[in-house]
N, C-alpha and C positions, 0 to 999 in steps of 0.2 A: 338538861333535857329540852328546854325551849330552843336553845341554839341548834341542837340536832334536828328538831322538828322543822325549824326554819330552813336549815340547810337541805333537808330532804325535799321540802316543798319547792325550793328554788331549783334543785337538780331535776326534780320531776317535771317542773314547768319547762326547763330548758330541753329536756329530752322530748317532751311533747311538741315543743316548737320545732325541733329538728325533724321529728317524724312528719308533722303536717307540712313543713316546708318541702321536704323531699317528695312527699305525696303530691303536692300541688305542682312541683316541677315535672314529675312523671306524667301527670294528667295533661299538663300544658304541652309537653313534647308529643304525647299521643294525639292531641287535637291538631297540632301543627302538621304531624305526619298525615293525618286523615285529610286535612285541607290540601296538602300537597298532592296526595293521590287523586283527589277530586279534580283539582285544577289540571293535572296531567291528563286525566281521562277526558276532560272537556276540550283540551287543546288538540287532541288527536292521538293516533296510535303512537306508542313509544315502545322501545325494546323492553323485554321483560325485566322487572326489577331484580336487583341483586339479592341473593339469599341472605338471611340474617346470620351474620358471622360475628363472633365476639371481636370487638375492636382491640387494636394492639395495646392500647393504654386505657386502663380502668382507674378512675380517680376515686379516692376514698376521702372526700372532704369532711365528712361528719365523724369519721372514726377517731381522729385525734381529740375532738371535743368530748366524745363519749368516754374515751380512755382517761382523759383528764378529770372528768367528773367522777369516774369510778375510783381513780387514785386518790382524789380528794376525800371521798367518803371513807376509804380505807384508812387514810391518815388520821382522819377525825375519830374513827372508832378505836384504833389501836394506839395512837399517840395522844389523843385528846386535845388537839390544837383547836383554837377558837375559830369562830365563823369567818372573821375578816381574812385571816391567813388561809383558811381553807378555800374561800372564794378566789383569792389571789392565785393560789396554787392551781386551781382548776382552770382559770383563764390562761395562766402562763403555759401550762402543759398543753392546752388546746392550741394556743398560738404557735408555740415551738413545734408541736407535732404537725400542725398545718404547714409550717415552713419546711420541715423535713420531708413531708409528703410531696410538696411542690418541688423540692430539690430532686427527689427520686424520679418524679415525672419528667422534669427537664433533662435529667441525665439520660433517661431512656429515650427521650425524643432526639437528643443530640446523637446518641449511638445509632439509632435507626437511620438518621439522615446521613451520617458518615458511611454506613453500610450501603445506602442507596447510591451514593457517589461512587464507591468502589465497584458496585454491581454495574453501574452504567459504563464505567471504564472497561470492564470485562466484555460487556455487550458491544461496545464500539469496536473492540479488537476482533471479536467473533464475526460481527457484521462485515468488517473490512476484509476478513478472510473468505467471505462468500456464504456464510451461514444464514439460515432463515431466522425469523423472529422467534418462533417457538423453540427452535433448537438452541438459539442463543440464551433464551431464558432458562432452559433446562441445564445448559452448561453453567449458568450462574448459580443455580441451585446447588451444584456440587461444591462450590466455594463459599456459599453464604451461610450465615449463622443466625440464630435468634437475636433480636425480634423480627428481622426482615424475612427470614426463611419461611415462617408460616404464611406470611402474606403473599409471597411469590409462589409458594406451593398452591395456595388457593387460586391464584390467578391462572397459573398454567393448567391446573387440574380442571377448572371449570371450562376453559377453552377447549381442552381435549375432550371433555364430555359433551360438547356441542352447544354450550350456552352462548347467547349473543355476545360478541366481543365488547360492544359498547356498554352493555349492562355489567360485564365483568370489570371493565376499567372503571366504571362508575362505582362499583362495589369496593374497589381498592381505595378510592378516595373517601368513601364513607367509613371504611374501617380505619384508615389513617388520614385524618383530616388535617393535613399539613400542606403548606404552599408548595413545597418541593415535590410531594407526591401528586398534587394536582397538575403541576407542570409535566411530570413524567407520564402520567396517565393521558394527558391531552396529546402529548407527542405520539404515544402509541395509538391512540384512537384515530388521530388524523392520518397517520401512516396506514392503518388498517383500512381506512375508507378510500384514500386517494393513491396509496402506493408511493413510490419514489425511493430515494436514497435516505435511509433512516440514520446512518452512521453520523453524518455531520450534525444532524439535529440533536441527537443524543449527546454528542460531544459538547455542543453549546449548553445543553441542559446540565450536564455534569459540571461544566465550568461554572455555571451560575450557582449551582448548589455548593460547590467548594468555596466560592466567593462569599456566600451567605454564612457558611460555617466559620470562615476566617474572620469576618466582621463580628460575628457573635462572640468568638473567643477573645478578640481584642477588647470589646466592650465589657465583657465579664472580668477581664484582668484589670481594667480600670476601676470597675465597680468594687472589686475585692479590696482595694486599698481603703476606700471609705468604710466598707463594712467592718474591716479589722479595727479601724480607728474607733468606730462606734462601740464595738464590743469591748475594746480596751477601756473606754470611758465608763461604760456600765460596770465593768469589773472593778474599776477604781472606786466606784461608789460603795460597793460591798467591802472593799478593803478598808476604806475610811471608817465604815460602820464597825468593822471588827476592831480597829484601833480604839475607837471611842468606847466600845464595850470593855476592852481589856484595861483601859485607863480608869474608867469609873463604872464598874459593873453594877453597883447598887442602884445608882440613878437610872442606868439603862434598863435594868430589870423592872424598876418602878414605872418607868415610862411605858414599857411594853405590857405591863399588867393592867393599864387603864384602857378603857374602850376607845378613847380618843387617840391614844398612841397606836393602838393596834390598827385602827382604820387609816391613820396617816401613813403608817409603814406599808400597809396593804395597798393603799392608793398609789404610793410611790412605785411599788413593784409593778402594779398594773399599768401605770403610765410608761414605765420602761418597756414593758412587753408590747404595748401599743406602738411605741416608737420603733421598735424592731420590725413589727409587722408593716408599719407605714413605710419605713425605709426600703423594705423588700418590695412593696407594691410599686413605689415610684421608680425603682431600679430595674423592674421587670421589662424585658425587651418586647416591643410591639412593632413588628414590621413584617 
């Protein structure tokens, strides 16, 4: 009963920390946005701001930790596992869930960048054939798919409805805060203001995006080898533990029944989970 009470207190405290951390981050973002609006107003007239549109990528950083805590509570209630193992399971599920959430986000980011490169190739061909910018964008919409399709539809629709083009291009960068989209939006904004031949500029932009995608894939292929090796070493640890248990189950059960043995095993599992998260953090691309 005491272990259950301690576990519930720890989980409640963790949920409270997550709630207040997310609340403080939201308040900080709102304050920064207000300061940015005030500085823009003091600097002089600007094009109207972009409308609030849902970004293409929504991150759920706290959801894996809440799911891990809920799973740990259910395991403790129905299986009766002790507090050290429950805490280790909650942390492991949170870390692994965070890694999976980051993998899904990186996969969606890579997909939208590849789609942008293909869309730029279509635009270069249409511009070379004598089409206008909006007509080329509408032609791209016929061949485009999600997640890029809603962003381009918003871009073309707002320009057609008479919004300021500079604000529309800025809104695209706000919804998709990637370097590739900043380069693409800058090229469109400069062409809209100064005119000129847009096809060679977009061709260079598309070539740059494809070079970035190729470099990213090469780096990820090199990183995958070390990641597989690390997972193999961690799996070997559990395999050795299984052999020790099958060889002498009585002493193993006695060791796991003591509080010191439980905390030592739980600490080992937690260190392995932290090692996986650390390896993922140092291997993440930043360029």
